[in-house]
PQR file with spaces between the fields and no chain letter, atoms N, CA, C, O and H, PARSE charges and radii, in Angstrom:
ATOM       1  N    MET     1      78.407   71.786   97.371 -0.4000 1.5000
ATOM       2  CA   MET     1      78.348   72.235   95.920 -0.0000 2.0000
ATOM       3  C    MET     1      79.484   71.765   95.226  0.5500 1.7000
ATOM       4  O    MET     1      80.529   71.353   95.730 -0.5500 1.4000
ATOM       5  N    SER     2      79.167   71.867   93.902 -0.4000 1.5000
ATOM       6  CA   SER     2      79.793   71.547   92.548 -0.0000 2.0000
ATOM       7  C    SER     2      80.632   72.497   92.339  0.5500 1.7000
ATOM       8  O    SER     2      80.312   73.630   92.698 -0.5500 1.4000
ATOM       9  H    SER     2      78.319   72.201   93.493  0.4000 1.0000
ATOM      10  N    GLY     3      82.090   72.238   91.619 -0.4000 1.5000
ATOM      11  CA   GLY     3      83.647   72.938   91.833 -0.0000 2.0000
ATOM      12  C    GLY     3      82.994   74.464   90.697  0.5500 1.7000
ATOM      13  O    GLY     3      83.374   75.634   90.724 -0.5500 1.4000
ATOM      14  H    GLY     3      82.350   71.317   91.327  0.4000 1.0000
ATOM      15  N    LEU     4      82.221   73.988   90.053 -0.4000 1.5000
ATOM      16  CA   LEU     4      81.511   75.146   88.982 -0.0000 2.0000
ATOM      17  C    LEU     4      80.761   76.227   90.027  0.5500 1.7000
ATOM      18  O    LEU     4      81.002   77.432   90.103 -0.5500 1.4000
ATOM      19  H    LEU     4      81.912   73.037   90.031  0.4000 1.0000
ATOM      20  N    ALA     5      80.042   75.663   90.603 -0.4000 1.5000
ATOM      21  CA   ALA     5      78.968   76.325   91.395 -0.0000 2.0000
ATOM      22  C    ALA     5      79.570   76.959   92.214  0.5500 1.7000
ATOM      23  O    ALA     5      79.133   78.108   92.280 -0.5500 1.4000
ATOM      24  H    ALA     5      79.847   74.684   90.541  0.4000 1.0000
ATOM      25  N    GLU     6      80.487   76.733   92.975 -0.4000 1.5000
ATOM      26  CA   GLU     6      81.660   77.381   94.200 -0.0000 2.0000
ATOM      27  C    GLU     6      82.691   78.558   93.485  0.5500 1.7000
ATOM      28  O    GLU     6      83.235   79.464   94.116 -0.5500 1.4000
ATOM      29  H    GLU     6      80.842   75.800   92.921  0.4000 1.0000
ATOM      30  N    THR     7      82.786   78.377   92.394 -0.4000 1.5000
ATOM      31  CA   THR     7      84.126   79.212   91.495 -0.0000 2.0000
ATOM      32  C    THR     7      83.455   80.080   91.004  0.5500 1.7000
ATOM      33  O    THR     7      84.057   81.151   90.932 -0.5500 1.4000
ATOM      34  H    THR     7      82.344   77.641   91.882  0.4000 1.0000
ATOM      35  N    VAL     8      82.137   80.091   90.511 -0.4000 1.5000
ATOM      36  CA   VAL     8      81.235   81.045   90.548 -0.0000 2.0000
ATOM      37  C    VAL     8      80.535   82.633   91.562  0.5500 1.7000
ATOM      38  O    VAL     8      80.322   83.822   91.325 -0.5500 1.4000
ATOM      39  H    VAL     8      81.648   79.221   90.570  0.4000 1.0000
ATOM      40  N    ALA     9      80.335   81.210   93.302 -0.4000 1.5000
ATOM      41  CA   ALA     9      80.149   82.241   94.463 -0.0000 2.0000
ATOM      42  C    ALA     9      81.063   82.870   94.827  0.5500 1.7000
ATOM      43  O    ALA     9      81.049   83.852   95.570 -0.5500 1.4000
ATOM      44  H    ALA     9      80.509   80.244   93.494  0.4000 1.0000
ATOM      45  N    ARG    10      82.063   82.285   94.267 -0.4000 1.5000
ATOM      46  CA   ARG    10      84.064   83.102   95.212 -0.0000 2.0000
ATOM      47  C    ARG    10      83.769   84.462   94.121  0.5500 1.7000
ATOM      48  O    ARG    10      83.554   85.416   94.869 -0.5500 1.4000
ATOM      49  H    ARG    10      82.074   81.487   93.664  0.4000 1.0000
ATOM      50  N    THR    11      83.673   84.925   92.679 -0.4000 1.5000
ATOM      51  CA   THR    11      83.750   85.139   92.025 -0.0000 2.0000
ATOM      52  C    THR    11      82.942   86.443   92.144  0.5500 1.7000
ATOM      53  O    THR    11      83.065   87.641   91.888 -0.5500 1.4000
ATOM      54  H    THR    11      83.848   84.151   92.071  0.4000 1.0000
ATOM      55  N    LEU    12      81.991   85.524   92.704 -0.4000 1.5000
ATOM      56  CA   LEU    12      80.394   86.967   92.109 -0.0000 2.0000
ATOM      57  C    LEU    12      81.005   87.620   93.852  0.5500 1.7000
ATOM      58  O    LEU    12      81.150   88.796   94.186 -0.5500 1.4000
ATOM      59  H    LEU    12      81.891   84.551   92.912  0.4000 1.0000
ATOM      60  N    TYR    13      81.174   86.754   94.419 -0.4000 1.5000
ATOM      61  CA   TYR    13      81.401   87.939   96.088 -0.0000 2.0000
ATOM      62  C    TYR    13      82.292   88.725   96.063  0.5500 1.7000
ATOM      63  O    TYR    13      82.079   89.708   96.773 -0.5500 1.4000
ATOM      64  H    TYR    13      81.056   85.799   94.148  0.4000 1.0000
ATOM      65  N    ARG    14      83.763   88.718   95.236 -0.4000 1.5000
ATOM      66  CA   ARG    14      84.497   89.620   94.957 -0.0000 2.0000
ATOM      67  C    ARG    14      84.644   90.416   93.889  0.5500 1.7000
ATOM      68  O    ARG    14      85.614   91.128   93.629 -0.5500 1.4000
ATOM      69  H    ARG    14      83.936   87.919   94.659  0.4000 1.0000
ATOM      70  N    LEU    15      83.193   90.209   92.992 -0.4000 1.5000
ATOM      71  CA   LEU    15      82.866   90.944   92.204 -0.0000 2.0000
ATOM      72  C    LEU    15      82.222   92.528   93.556  0.5500 1.7000
ATOM      73  O    LEU    15      82.538   93.698   93.770 -0.5500 1.4000
ATOM      74  H    LEU    15      82.406   89.631   93.203  0.4000 1.0000
ATOM      75  N    MET    16      81.262   91.560   94.070 -0.4000 1.5000
ATOM      76  CA   MET    16      80.114   92.396   95.110 -0.0000 2.0000
ATOM      77  C    MET    16      80.890   93.365   95.968  0.5500 1.7000
ATOM      78  O    MET    16      80.499   94.509   96.201 -0.5500 1.4000
ATOM      79  H    MET    16      81.005   90.609   93.895  0.4000 1.0000
ATOM      80  N    ALA    17      82.310   92.705   96.545 -0.4000 1.5000
ATOM      81  CA   ALA    17      82.937   93.643   97.548 -0.0000 2.0000
ATOM      82  C    ALA    17      83.924   94.394   97.019  0.5500 1.7000
ATOM      83  O    ALA    17      84.796   94.859   97.753 -0.5500 1.4000
ATOM      84  H    ALA    17      82.628   91.776   96.356  0.4000 1.0000
ATOM      85  N    TYR    18      83.917   94.658   95.394 -0.4000 1.5000
ATOM      86  CA   TYR    18      84.525   96.120   94.456 -0.0000 2.0000
ATOM      87  C    TYR    18      83.508   96.782   94.571  0.5500 1.7000
ATOM      88  O    TYR    18      83.601   97.974   94.861 -0.5500 1.4000
ATOM      89  H    TYR    18      83.209   94.280   94.798  0.4000 1.0000
ATOM      90  N    LYS    19      82.628   96.351   94.430 -0.4000 1.5000
ATOM      91  CA   LYS    19      81.449   97.254   93.567 -0.0000 2.0000
ATOM      92  C    LYS    19      81.025   97.695   94.848  0.5500 1.7000
ATOM      93  O    LYS    19      80.761   98.886   94.680 -0.5500 1.4000
ATOM      94  H    LYS    19      82.552   95.382   94.195  0.4000 1.0000
ATOM      95  N    ASP    20      80.698   97.242   96.675 -0.4000 1.5000
ATOM      96  CA   ASP    20      80.214   98.073   97.319 -0.0000 2.0000
ATOM      97  C    ASP    20      81.329   99.053   97.958  0.5500 1.7000
ATOM      98  O    ASP    20      81.045   99.965   98.734 -0.5500 1.4000
ATOM      99  H    ASP    20      80.912   96.275   96.812  0.4000 1.0000
ATOM     100  N    GLU    21      82.742   98.713   97.489 -0.4000 1.5000
ATOM     101  CA   GLU    21      83.375   99.945   97.708 -0.0000 2.0000
ATOM     102  C    GLU    21      83.537  101.461   97.321  0.5500 1.7000
ATOM     103  O    GLU    21      83.834  102.507   97.899 -0.5500 1.4000
ATOM     104  H    GLU    21      82.973   97.972   96.859  0.4000 1.0000
ATOM     105  N    TYR    22      83.107  100.955   95.732 -0.4000 1.5000
ATOM     106  CA   TYR    22      82.968  101.990   94.798 -0.0000 2.0000
ATOM     107  C    TYR    22      81.281  102.480   95.181  0.5500 1.7000
ATOM     108  O    TYR    22      81.275  103.708   95.257 -0.5500 1.4000
ATOM     109  H    TYR    22      82.866  100.105   95.263  0.4000 1.0000
ATOM     110  N    GLU    23      80.399  102.117   95.343 -0.4000 1.5000
ATOM     111  CA   GLU    23      78.680  102.364   95.793 -0.0000 2.0000
ATOM     112  C    GLU    23      79.348  103.138   97.249  0.5500 1.7000
ATOM     113  O    GLU    23      79.061  104.333   97.192 -0.5500 1.4000
ATOM     114  H    GLU    23      80.404  101.119   95.280  0.4000 1.0000
ATOM     115  N    VAL    24      80.155  102.810   98.538 -0.4000 1.5000
ATOM     116  CA   VAL    24      80.631  103.583   99.331 -0.0000 2.0000
ATOM     117  C    VAL    24      81.130  105.212   99.152  0.5500 1.7000
ATOM     118  O    VAL    24      80.739  106.236   99.713 -0.5500 1.4000
ATOM     119  H    VAL    24      80.389  101.839   98.584  0.4000 1.0000
ATOM     120  N    ALA    25      82.265  104.952   98.017 -0.4000 1.5000
ATOM     121  CA   ALA    25      83.219  106.154   98.269 -0.0000 2.0000
ATOM     122  C    ALA    25      82.139  107.271   97.288  0.5500 1.7000
ATOM     123  O    ALA    25      82.181  108.500   97.341 -0.5500 1.4000
ATOM     124  H    ALA    25      82.582  104.120   97.561  0.4000 1.0000
ATOM     125  N    ARG    26      80.945  106.203   96.176 -0.4000 1.5000
ATOM     126  CA   ARG    26      80.811  107.377   95.697 -0.0000 2.0000
ATOM     127  C    ARG    26      79.653  108.346   96.648  0.5500 1.7000
ATOM     128  O    ARG    26      79.458  109.542   96.431 -0.5500 1.4000
ATOM     129  H    ARG    26      80.911  105.204   96.132  0.4000 1.0000
ATOM     130  N    LEU    27      79.038  107.640   97.599 -0.4000 1.5000
ATOM     131  CA   LEU    27      78.363  107.601   98.687 -0.0000 2.0000
ATOM     132  C    LEU    27      78.878  108.991   99.457  0.5500 1.7000
ATOM     133  O    LEU    27      78.261  110.055   99.515 -0.5500 1.4000
ATOM     134  H    LEU    27      79.196  106.669   97.776  0.4000 1.0000
ATOM     135  N    TYR    28      80.512  108.606  100.174 -0.4000 1.5000
ATOM     136  CA   TYR    28      80.347  109.983  100.816 -0.0000 2.0000
ATOM     137  C    TYR    28      81.198  110.894   99.459  0.5500 1.7000
ATOM     138  O    TYR    28      81.216  111.902  100.165 -0.5500 1.4000
ATOM     139  H    TYR    28      81.014  107.742  100.127  0.4000 1.0000
ATOM     140  N    THR    29      81.667  111.217   98.578 -0.4000 1.5000
ATOM     141  CA   THR    29      81.565  111.978   97.822 -0.0000 2.0000
ATOM     142  C    THR    29      80.287  113.414   97.347  0.5500 1.7000
ATOM     143  O    THR    29      80.419  114.598   97.036 -0.5500 1.4000
ATOM     144  H    THR    29      81.652  110.398   98.005  0.4000 1.0000
ATOM     145  N    ASP    30      78.896  112.306   97.551 -0.4000 1.5000
ATOM     146  CA   ASP    30      78.176  113.106   97.358 -0.0000 2.0000
ATOM     147  C    ASP    30      77.540  114.494   98.605  0.5500 1.7000
ATOM     148  O    ASP    30      77.235  114.055   99.714 -0.5500 1.4000
ATOM     149  H    ASP    30      78.789  111.344   97.804  0.4000 1.0000
ATOM     150  N    PRO    31      77.403  115.755   98.430 -0.5600 1.5000
ATOM     151  CA   PRO    31      77.541  116.214   99.127  0.2800 2.0000
ATOM     152  C    PRO    31      75.809  116.722   99.853  0.5500 1.7000
ATOM     153  O    PRO    31      75.411  117.685  100.509 -0.5500 1.4000
ATOM     154  N    THR    32      75.353  115.828   99.451 -0.4000 1.5000
ATOM     155  CA   THR    32      73.704  115.841  100.268 -0.0000 2.0000
ATOM     156  C    THR    32      73.885  114.605  101.112  0.5500 1.7000
ATOM     157  O    THR    32      72.811  114.113  101.460 -0.5500 1.4000
ATOM     158  H    THR    32      75.677  115.045   98.918  0.4000 1.0000
ATOM     159  N    PHE    33      75.207  113.831  101.627 -0.4000 1.5000
ATOM     160  CA   PHE    33      75.627  112.763  102.366 -0.0000 2.0000
ATOM     161  C    PHE    33      75.835  114.158  103.795  0.5500 1.7000
ATOM     162  O    PHE    33      75.104  114.505  104.722 -0.5500 1.4000
ATOM     163  H    PHE    33      76.079  114.230  101.345  0.4000 1.0000
ATOM     164  N    ARG    34      77.300  114.644  103.277 -0.4000 1.5000
ATOM     165  CA   ARG    34      77.592  115.926  104.492 -0.0000 2.0000
ATOM     166  C    ARG    34      76.208  116.094  105.079  0.5500 1.7000
ATOM     167  O    ARG    34      75.767  115.659  106.143 -0.5500 1.4000
ATOM     168  H    ARG    34      77.894  114.362  102.524  0.4000 1.0000
ATOM     169  N    ARG    35      75.473  117.012  103.902 -0.4000 1.5000
ATOM     170  CA   ARG    35      73.920  117.881  105.076 -0.0000 2.0000
ATOM     171  C    ARG    35      73.410  116.754  105.409  0.5500 1.7000
ATOM     172  O    ARG    35      73.070  116.931  106.578 -0.5500 1.4000
ATOM     173  H    ARG    35      75.832  117.365  103.038  0.4000 1.0000
ATOM     174  N    ASN    36      73.154  115.753  105.130 -0.4000 1.5000
ATOM     175  CA   ASN    36      72.369  115.033  106.441 -0.0000 2.0000
ATOM     176  C    ASN    36      73.355  114.657  107.414  0.5500 1.7000
ATOM     177  O    ASN    36      72.880  114.339  108.504 -0.5500 1.4000
ATOM     178  H    ASN    36      73.430  115.610  104.179  0.4000 1.0000
ATOM     179  N    LEU    37      74.601  114.610  107.305 -0.4000 1.5000
ATOM     180  CA   LEU    37      75.634  114.583  108.924 -0.0000 2.0000
ATOM     181  C    LEU    37      75.170  115.675  109.661  0.5500 1.7000
ATOM     182  O    LEU    37      74.654  115.567  110.774 -0.5500 1.4000
ATOM     183  H    LEU    37      74.987  114.868  106.419  0.4000 1.0000
ATOM     184  N    GLU    38      75.274  116.299  109.305 -0.4000 1.5000
ATOM     185  CA   GLU    38      74.979  118.400  110.330 -0.0000 2.0000
ATOM     186  C    GLU    38      74.068  118.016  110.749  0.5500 1.7000
ATOM     187  O    GLU    38      74.079  117.883  111.973 -0.5500 1.4000
ATOM     188  H    GLU    38      75.694  116.386  108.402  0.4000 1.0000
ATOM     189  N    ALA    39      72.432  117.519  109.791 -0.4000 1.5000
ATOM     190  CA   ALA    39      71.690  117.467  110.212 -0.0000 2.0000
ATOM     191  C    ALA    39      71.538  117.349  111.464  0.5500 1.7000
ATOM     192  O    ALA    39      71.081  118.021  112.389 -0.5500 1.4000
ATOM     193  H    ALA    39      72.423  117.627  108.797  0.4000 1.0000
ATOM     194  N    GLN    40      72.161  116.052  111.259 -0.4000 1.5000
ATOM     195  CA   GLN    40      72.008  114.615  112.476 -0.0000 2.0000
ATOM     196  C    GLN    40      72.974  115.132  113.604  0.5500 1.7000
ATOM     197  O    GLN    40      72.584  115.230  114.767 -0.5500 1.4000
ATOM     198  H    GLN    40      72.532  115.507  110.507  0.4000 1.0000
ATOM     199  N    PHE    41      73.903  115.369  113.319 -0.4000 1.5000
ATOM     200  CA   PHE    41      74.727  115.661  114.407 -0.0000 2.0000
ATOM     201  C    PHE    41      75.186  117.240  115.028  0.5500 1.7000
ATOM     202  O    PHE    41      75.553  118.031  114.160 -0.5500 1.4000
ATOM     203  H    PHE    41      74.220  115.289  112.374  0.4000 1.0000
ATOM     204  N    GLU    42      75.187  117.701  116.350 -0.4000 1.5000
ATOM     205  CA   GLU    42      76.188  118.721  116.581 -0.0000 2.0000
ATOM     206  C    GLU    42      77.408  118.456  116.520  0.5500 1.7000
ATOM     207  O    GLU    42      78.049  117.433  116.279 -0.5500 1.4000
ATOM     208  H    GLU    42      74.888  117.058  117.056  0.4000 1.0000
ATOM     209  N    GLY    43      77.808  120.112  116.914 -0.4000 1.5000
ATOM     210  CA   GLY    43      79.180  119.919  117.649 -0.0000 2.0000
ATOM     211  C    GLY    43      80.110  119.577  116.544  0.5500 1.7000
ATOM     212  O    GLY    43      79.659  119.568  115.399 -0.5500 1.4000
ATOM     213  H    GLY    43      77.287  120.943  117.110  0.4000 1.0000
ATOM     214  N    ASP    44      81.605  119.239  116.799 -0.4000 1.5000
ATOM     215  CA   ASP    44      82.920  118.905  115.870 -0.0000 2.0000
ATOM     216  C    ASP    44      82.756  117.777  116.414  0.5500 1.7000
ATOM     217  O    ASP    44      82.162  117.476  117.449 -0.5500 1.4000
ATOM     218  H    ASP    44      81.972  119.246  117.729  0.4000 1.0000
ATOM     219  N    TYR    45      83.351  117.116  115.618 -0.4000 1.5000
ATOM     220  CA   TYR    45      82.792  115.367  114.188 -0.0000 2.0000
ATOM     221  C    TYR    45      83.833  115.451  113.365  0.5500 1.7000
ATOM     222  O    TYR    45      84.569  116.362  112.988 -0.5500 1.4000
ATOM     223  H    TYR    45      83.834  117.360  114.777  0.4000 1.0000
ATOM     224  N    ARG    46      83.735  114.262  113.157 -0.4000 1.5000
ATOM     225  CA   ARG    46      85.127  114.137  111.840 -0.0000 2.0000
ATOM     226  C    ARG    46      84.749  112.684  111.307  0.5500 1.7000
ATOM     227  O    ARG    46      84.509  111.842  112.172 -0.5500 1.4000
ATOM     228  H    ARG    46      83.137  113.522  113.463  0.4000 1.0000
ATOM     229  N    ILE    47      84.685  112.363  110.170 -0.4000 1.5000
ATOM     230  CA   ILE    47      84.803  111.126  110.265 -0.0000 2.0000
ATOM     231  C    ILE    47      86.073  110.482  109.710  0.5500 1.7000
ATOM     232  O    ILE    47      86.998  111.033  109.113 -0.5500 1.4000
ATOM     233  H    ILE    47      84.881  113.047  109.467  0.4000 1.0000
ATOM     234  N    GLU    48      85.896  109.022  110.081 -0.4000 1.5000
ATOM     235  CA   GLU    48      87.763  108.502  110.238 -0.0000 2.0000
ATOM     236  C    GLU    48      87.168  106.830  108.930  0.5500 1.7000
ATOM     237  O    GLU    48      86.224  106.039  108.953 -0.5500 1.4000
ATOM     238  H    GLU    48      85.145  108.575  110.566  0.4000 1.0000
ATOM     239  N    PHE    49      88.470  107.059  107.929 -0.4000 1.5000
ATOM     240  CA   PHE    49      88.106  105.791  107.322 -0.0000 2.0000
ATOM     241  C    PHE    49      88.890  104.522  107.758  0.5500 1.7000
ATOM     242  O    PHE    49      90.050  104.865  107.988 -0.5500 1.4000
ATOM     243  H    PHE    49      89.236  107.701  107.911  0.4000 1.0000
ATOM     244  N    ASN    50      88.762  103.550  107.907 -0.4000 1.5000
ATOM     245  CA   ASN    50      89.756  101.941  107.834 -0.0000 2.0000
ATOM     246  C    ASN    50      89.986  101.911  106.783  0.5500 1.7000
ATOM     247  O    ASN    50      89.257  100.937  106.599 -0.5500 1.4000
ATOM     248  H    ASN    50      87.819  103.272  107.720  0.4000 1.0000
ATOM     249  N    LEU    51      90.248  102.043  106.128 -0.4000 1.5000
ATOM     250  CA   LEU    51      91.177  101.328  105.011 -0.0000 2.0000
ATOM     251  C    LEU    51      91.687  100.081  104.216  0.5500 1.7000
ATOM     252  O    LEU    51      92.842  100.423  103.961 -0.5500 1.4000
ATOM     253  H    LEU    51      90.840  102.835  106.278  0.4000 1.0000
ATOM     254  N    ALA    52      91.516   98.854  103.680 -0.4000 1.5000
ATOM     255  CA   ALA    52      92.327   97.644  103.693 -0.0000 2.0000
ATOM     256  C    ALA    52      92.893   97.705  102.080  0.5500 1.7000
ATOM     257  O    ALA    52      92.315   97.021  101.236 -0.5500 1.4000
ATOM     258  H    ALA    52      90.578   98.576  103.888  0.4000 1.0000
ATOM     259  N    PRO    53      93.930   98.470  101.743 -0.5600 1.5000
ATOM     260  CA   PRO    53      93.571   97.985   99.946  0.2800 2.0000
ATOM     261  C    PRO    53      93.905   96.805   99.887  0.5500 1.7000
ATOM     262  O    PRO    53      93.721   96.052  100.843 -0.5500 1.4000
ATOM     263  N    PRO    54      94.324   96.509   99.037 -0.5600 1.5000
ATOM     264  CA   PRO    54      94.413   94.923   98.482  0.2800 2.0000
ATOM     265  C    PRO    54      95.717   94.495   98.478  0.5500 1.7000
ATOM     266  O    PRO    54      96.073   93.317   98.524 -0.5500 1.4000
ATOM     267  N    LEU    55      96.845   96.026   98.389 -0.4000 1.5000
ATOM     268  CA   LEU    55      98.476   95.234   98.782 -0.0000 2.0000
ATOM     269  C    LEU    55      98.805   94.863  100.411  0.5500 1.7000
ATOM     270  O    LEU    55      99.508   94.094  101.068 -0.5500 1.4000
ATOM     271  H    LEU    55      96.556   96.983   98.351  0.4000 1.0000
ATOM     272  N    PHE    56      98.337   95.369  100.500 -0.4000 1.5000
ATOM     273  CA   PHE    56      98.818   95.332  102.205 -0.0000 2.0000
ATOM     274  C    PHE    56      97.400   94.586  103.073  0.5500 1.7000
ATOM     275  O    PHE    56      97.465   94.673  104.299 -0.5500 1.4000
ATOM     276  H    PHE    56      97.766   95.993   99.967  0.4000 1.0000
ATOM     277  N    ALA    57      96.412   94.021  102.606 -0.4000 1.5000
ATOM     278  CA   ALA    57      95.207   93.327  103.316 -0.0000 2.0000
ATOM     279  C    ALA    57      95.570   92.078  103.251  0.5500 1.7000
ATOM     280  O    ALA    57      95.584   91.512  102.158 -0.5500 1.4000
ATOM     281  H    ALA    57      96.360   93.951  101.610  0.4000 1.0000
ATOM     282  N    LYS    58      95.999   91.296  104.638 -0.4000 1.5000
ATOM     283  CA   LYS    58      96.159   90.075  104.839 -0.0000 2.0000
ATOM     284  C    LYS    58      94.822   89.520  104.581  0.5500 1.7000
ATOM     285  O    LYS    58      93.701   89.942  104.863 -0.5500 1.4000
ATOM     286  H    LYS    58      95.988   91.756  105.526  0.4000 1.0000
ATOM     287  N    ARG    59      95.510   87.745  103.558 -0.4000 1.5000
ATOM     288  CA   ARG    59      94.229   87.221  103.680 -0.0000 2.0000
ATOM     289  C    ARG    59      93.601   86.717  104.469  0.5500 1.7000
ATOM     290  O    ARG    59      94.197   86.582  105.538 -0.5500 1.4000
ATOM     291  H    ARG    59      96.421   87.403  103.329  0.4000 1.0000
ATOM     292  N    ASP    60      91.943   86.105  104.423 -0.4000 1.5000
ATOM     293  CA   ASP    60      91.151   84.910  105.328 -0.0000 2.0000
ATOM     294  C    ASP    60      91.314   84.106  105.192  0.5500 1.7000
ATOM     295  O    ASP    60      90.847   83.662  104.143 -0.5500 1.4000
ATOM     296  H    ASP    60      91.459   86.215  103.555  0.4000 1.0000
ATOM     297  N    PRO    61      92.229   82.994  106.211 -0.5600 1.5000
ATOM     298  CA   PRO    61      92.702   82.202  105.871  0.2800 2.0000
ATOM     299  C    PRO    61      91.810   81.148  105.716  0.5500 1.7000
ATOM     300  O    PRO    61      92.047   80.008  105.315 -0.5500 1.4000
ATOM     301  N    ALA    62      90.455   81.784  106.176 -0.4000 1.5000
ATOM     302  CA   ALA    62      89.144   81.053  105.940 -0.0000 2.0000
ATOM     303  C    ALA    62      88.178   80.747  104.607  0.5500 1.7000
ATOM     304  O    ALA    62      87.755   79.682  104.159 -0.5500 1.4000
ATOM     305  H    ALA    62      90.262   82.710  106.501  0.4000 1.0000
ATOM     306  N    THR    63      88.015   82.063  104.186 -0.4000 1.5000
ATOM     307  CA   THR    63      88.129   82.032  102.868 -0.0000 2.0000
ATOM     308  C    THR    63      89.001   82.628  101.808  0.5500 1.7000
ATOM     309  O    THR    63      88.897   82.976  100.632 -0.5500 1.4000
ATOM     310  H    THR    63      88.359   82.929  104.550  0.4000 1.0000
ATOM     311  N    GLY    64      89.548   82.604  102.376 -0.4000 1.5000
ATOM     312  CA   GLY    64      90.925   83.011  101.311 -0.0000 2.0000
ATOM     313  C    GLY    64      90.776   84.479  100.246  0.5500 1.7000
ATOM     314  O    GLY    64      91.270   84.688   99.138 -0.5500 1.4000
ATOM     315  H    GLY    64      89.633   82.321  103.332  0.4000 1.0000
ATOM     316  N    GLY    65      89.964   85.265  101.036 -0.4000 1.5000
ATOM     317  CA   GLY    65      89.714   86.472  100.267 -0.0000 2.0000
ATOM     318  C    GLY    65      90.207   87.317  100.869  0.5500 1.7000
ATOM     319  O    GLY    65      90.159   88.477  100.458 -0.5500 1.4000
ATOM     320  H    GLY    65      89.563   85.095  101.936  0.4000 1.0000
């Protein structure tokens, strides 16, 4: 892969990763999501999130991301 193509691929990957995080957040704030969960599961349950904000996240040594 040429230097330019590799740079474009890495930049696109990072952009899409942020886009996906915002899309997931948007879906979780949609009331329809909660209603769908309530229709699928019974009893007491809770949703937990494991977040890795860029400030605290360690870089992947293989990808640098």
